[in-house]
Phi, psi and omega in degrees: 000133181294148178300155183298322182292328177294314177300321179296321178295320178295319176298320179294323180291319179293330183293342180277353182300314179298324179291319177296321178299313179298318181298319180294318179296318180296318180296317179298315182298324178297310180298315184296320183283310185290313189271301188289320183275298189290316184280312187264344188249309185287121183277332186278122184290324178296313178298321180298316181295316180297316177299317183293322179296308182293323180297315183289330176293314179292324179295314181298314180293325179294310182294322181296310180292326177294317177299317181293324179295320182288317192255008172272116186292138177299139181282138180249163175301142178285174184295335181296342179268359175274149177291137172299159187304314183294316181289330179292319180293320176298316181298316181289329179282331185285135181259335183277124180303325180298316181289326175299318176297322177298323178296314180297321180297321178299319182286325186283348181297335179262007181253147181279079181246132179238340185255156182224175173286175179302330181272002179087012181269164176292135181280119182229135180261111179291332182283317177273346179058050176223149167287126185285125172296168177303136175073006177268141182219156179269129179263119180290330180289316178275345180058049178200160173278131183243129180292134182044055181293132176262304177188165172262121185258117180291337182284347174242356180052043182206160176271131177269119186207209185301318187285337182224017181295323178295319180298323180294318177297316179293325175300316177294321182297308186284332173294323178291318176298317179301313183288320177297319178295316180300312182296319182292318184280336180274341189305312184296326179280331172300314182293319182296317178292321181294322180267006179066026174286336175254145181293154179298135177204171179294344181282344186297313181300315183296317180296313180298312182292324179300319180294312180301313182295314180298314180296322181293316177294324175306312183296314184289323184284324184304315183291322179291319178300315180296318182294320180287329174297319179296319178297317179300316181298328179267357182056052176234152168268171178297321178298316180291333178289329180268328180222109186296141175295145186258119175259181183292337177265011177113177180297145180203105181294334180259023183296333181257002180287130180246010189104151189304310186297316181287332173297316178298314182296330181295330180269316188261348179096180183276326185269112185294338182293343180258359185301317186269005177257139180281063171237148189286122179223009183296148182279154175084186180244003180080352183268331180217150185223143174298141178232172176289352173277343178266321183219157180288129177287121179301332181281332183222076181296148177270127182232145171237086192290333184257138178302329182289341179277358183296314181298324181293321179297315184294322180292318181291326179287336184240026184290331181236154181297134183258151175255151182293153178293145177288167183297324179295321180292318178302318181291321181292321180288324186271347187285112183036045180295331181253015186279352186253022175080008180253049181299127183241120175271156175302139179296130182239124177252136181255127177279179183295333177275011179062029177272134183275125181242123181262128178272127175244136182256119182262150177275153173272152178285000000 
């Protein structure tokens, strides 16, 4: 039997096959479009120049975003999520799961954690030996815990997560634009070659095949692109769409939703001029995220319609000791939260004696 590290190297080598395939298809498409179509087939110089300019713009943005998606290393949990040496030794010696959980809970009191396992336990990765931050998952292909993991994509041979999710969305966007432009601009010459309006030449095969490949990729990319745009608008990862994150009050697929505009900004950033560029502008640090337990979700506001329910809300909000928000959460929550005309004042209930009572919502640790 071959050594484990040899098998691992073979797996890593084979994992690059889909990326090499895409690279070869892109290189051929460049040759077929620029040389066979524009240089040898299109007779009009003005049309040729316009096609070449638009093609190269979409090609550059597509290759740039694809490169960034592939070679941006997935972000991992920081050292603060590792067990201290003494607690780690106790955890490893302890055999009872209940006692192990008590050790994890002691360490987790100072961490910004809101999610739990399905059984309500602290999420801990035995392989990486770290307490998992919210939305963090272990990727078996990468053999590491990835912050805000979405999925492992074989077409980029990388894990899509907090560090490169924006790049992945832009990769889908520009690949769709690239394929749509090729299909649209090649269509008339595809028809001419197909109906024999153009004389037979070596460019015929490239033009016909180029249209089929571009149309095929358009159809496949469009569904994936639409799905991920929906996920961004809901502030969910692919994992969370299939398995809702579990909070202390139970599973909630919309637990991280802050409203459509803030969900978009969390991935693409505050400055719209950088949204279409494959440069990192996502908000936060990937270790902690605002939740509907921290702030009222504009899409699903929390209400206490009856004055008698005020005490219940206060008790539920402060039933457990809360931890302070991290710096990234404070910035995410405070960043132009009232800039979209949805200014929200604290809910005020008036009692019979006309006394104003302000409801405050506290976050869970």
